[in-house]
N, C-alpha and C positions, 0 to 999 in steps of 0.2 A: 137727595138721591144722586148717586154717582152716574156720570154720563158715560164712563168707560171710554172716553175720547182722549184722555190724558194718560200716558204710560210713563212710569218711572222705572228706568233700568239702571242697575248698578254693575259696573265692570271694573272691579278693583278700585283704583283712585278716581274713576270717572262716573259721575251720576248724570244720566241723560234723561231729560224730560221731553217726551215726544208728543206733539200735537197731532192727533190722529183722527181727523174728520175730513177726509179728502173730498167727500161728496159736496161739502160746503166750503171748499178751499181753506179748510182749517180755521174758519171763523169761530170766535169764542162765545159760547153761551155763558150764562151766570155760573152754572155748575162747573164749567171748564175753568173759569177764573179761580174758583175756590179750590179746584183740584190741583192747579199749578201751584197755588200758594201752599196747600197742604204738602205737595211733593217737595217743595223747597224746604219746608220745615222738617220733613221726614229724613232728609239727607243727613241731618245731625246724628241720626241713629247709626250711621255707617262711618266708623272711625277711620277707615282707610281712604275715604273720599277726599280729594283735593280740589276738584273743580265741579261745577254744574254746567252742563250743556243743554241748551234749548234749541229744538229744531222741529220742523214740520215734516209731513210725509208727501210723497208723490210730487216732488218738485215745487212745492209751495210752502212758504213759511207760515204766514197768517194773513188772511184777507181782511181782518178787522173784527169788529164786534158783530155778533149774530143779529140778523134782522129782527128777531123776536124782541130784543131790547128796545129797538126804535118803535116797534108796534106798541109795546107797553107804555113807553114814554108819551106816545101820542094821546093816550087816554088820561094823562095827568094834566091838571090845569094850572098848578102853581109851582113856582121855583122851589118852594119848601118841600112839596111832594116829590119833585124830580130829583132833589139833592141826593137821596139815597141811591139813585141809579149810578152815581159816580163814585160811590164808596168802593166798589170792587176794583176798578182800574187803579184807584189810589192805593188800595191795600196791596195790589200786585206790584205797583211801583215800589212801595216800602219794603215788600218781601225781598225783591231783588236787590235793592240798595243795601238793605241790612243783612243780607245773606252773608254768613261769615266766610264763605269760600268765593273765589272768583267765578263769575258767570260768563259764559260764552254763547252768543247767539250764532248759530250756523244757518245761514240764510240762502235759500233758493227761491226763485220766483217772486211772487208778490209779498210785500210787507206793507200793508195798508192800514191806516187808522191806528188802532191799538196794536196792530202788528208792527208798524213802524215805531210805536211807543216801546214795545218789547226790545227792539234793537237799541233804542236810546237808553233803556234802563239796564241793559247788560253791560258788563265791564269791557268785553271784547266782542267784536262782530266780524266773523269770517264769512265772506259773501261770494256766491257764484256770480260771475260777470253778467249773467243775464237777469239778475235780480232788479226789481223795481220798488221804489219807495214813495209813499205819499202820506202826508198828514191830512187826510181827506175830509175830516169832519166839517171844515168850513164850507164845503160844497152842499152840505145839508142844513146850512144856517146855524151850525153849532160852533162854539169856540173850542178849539183843540187845546184847552188849558191843561189837561192831564199830563201832557208831555212837555209843557213849556219849561218847567224848572230844570229838568235834566238836559233837555235839548240846548238850552242856553249855556249850560256848562260844557257842552261838547263842541258846538260850532259857533262861528262868529255871529254876533247879534243880527246883523243885517241879513245874513243867510237864513238864520232861524226865522226871522220875521217874514222873509220871502216865502219860505216853505209853509209857514202857518197861516198866512193870509191868503195865499193863492190855492193851496192844496194841490199844487202841480206835482206831477210824477217825475222823479229823477232816477237816473240809472246808477249803476255801481261806480262808474268812473266819477260822476259828479259827487256822489255820496262820499267817496274817498277824498276828493279834493277839498271838501269842506270839513272833514274830520268826523263825519257821522259814523263811519265804519273803520275797522282796523286794516283790513286787506281784502282784495278781491282776486279771484283766480278764474281762468277759463274752465268751462264745464268739464273738459277732458281730464283735467288734473285736480279738480276741486276737492274731491273726497281724499285724494292722496295728500294734498297740502293741508287740509283740515286735520287729518290724522297726524301729520308731522308736527303741526303747531301744538296740538293737544298733548302729544307725547313729550314735546319739549317742556310744556308748561307743568305737566305732572312729574317731571324729573326733578323739579325744584322742591325745596323744603316746605312742608305743609305749614309749619310755624311761620316761616317767612312770608308765604303767600297770604295767610290770614292776617298777619300783623301789617303787611304793606297795604292790603285792601282797607283795613280799619284806619290806617294812617291817612291814606288818600281821601277817604270819606270825611274824616274828622277835620282836616286842615282847610276844607273849603270855606268854613265860616270863622277861621282863626285869622288874627293879624300875623304879620310876617315873623315877628320875634317869637311869639308863642308857638307858631308852626315849626320853626327851627328847633326850639327847645323840646317840643313833643317828639320831633324826629330823633333827637338824641336818646330819649327814653325808649322809643320803639326799637332803634338800632341796638341798644344795650340789651333789651329783653331777648331779641333774636340771637344776638351773639352769644348769650349765656345758655342757649338751648343745646341739648345733646346733639341734635342733628347738625347744627352749625359747627360744633366742635369736631364732629366726625368728618364733615366736608372740608373743613380747613385743614385738618390733619392729613386727609387724602391729597389735598392740593400741595401742602408743604413737602410731602414725601415723594412727589413725582420727580 
């Protein structure tokens, strides 16, 4: 059953997935997890799309997983039974990682628990300076392992360990300093700067965006030599595309 709390909007090259549950600070129910995953998949139907944006409503990104999930977990007695409860966050992680287009988290207010996970799982994070982040599961006696793999690829290990073992809340300034986010802006210019960044991103070749994301994802598990060799292949494919030829022609004719 659909929650109607996840909205997918298409505006030319921009697909925007909006978390729309302000009465619960955009906390994610199971249905909302599935709808975000479904929305990411549906973007493939729109051939003009170049990027996927994820954002919340009313000044909050995502306060984490809905309390109903924890209420359900409390009724389960074995780790085998509980295991299924973590399939949805894992599937959302994979959906964002394997999305063929670049993903952009636009963050205002709280990004807690799985909300902070969403920030980690997106390729780019543009943040209002007032935003707050916490991998808060540890405070409930839980191991925030669903975000560990990507977080350790984003920030220095000791910083990641600090965040994961304490569940402390950090602000946008600290989040930028450790590499968790891409940029932050004051609230007065936030939407303008987000718009400018997104407009710049979608001005790029779709083929190049897709191939570069694929390349960056693939080389994480490659040795140095194979990564360089694969880079030659990716660059060759992009350079052979019609869009690249047109842009190079335009550059040369200036």
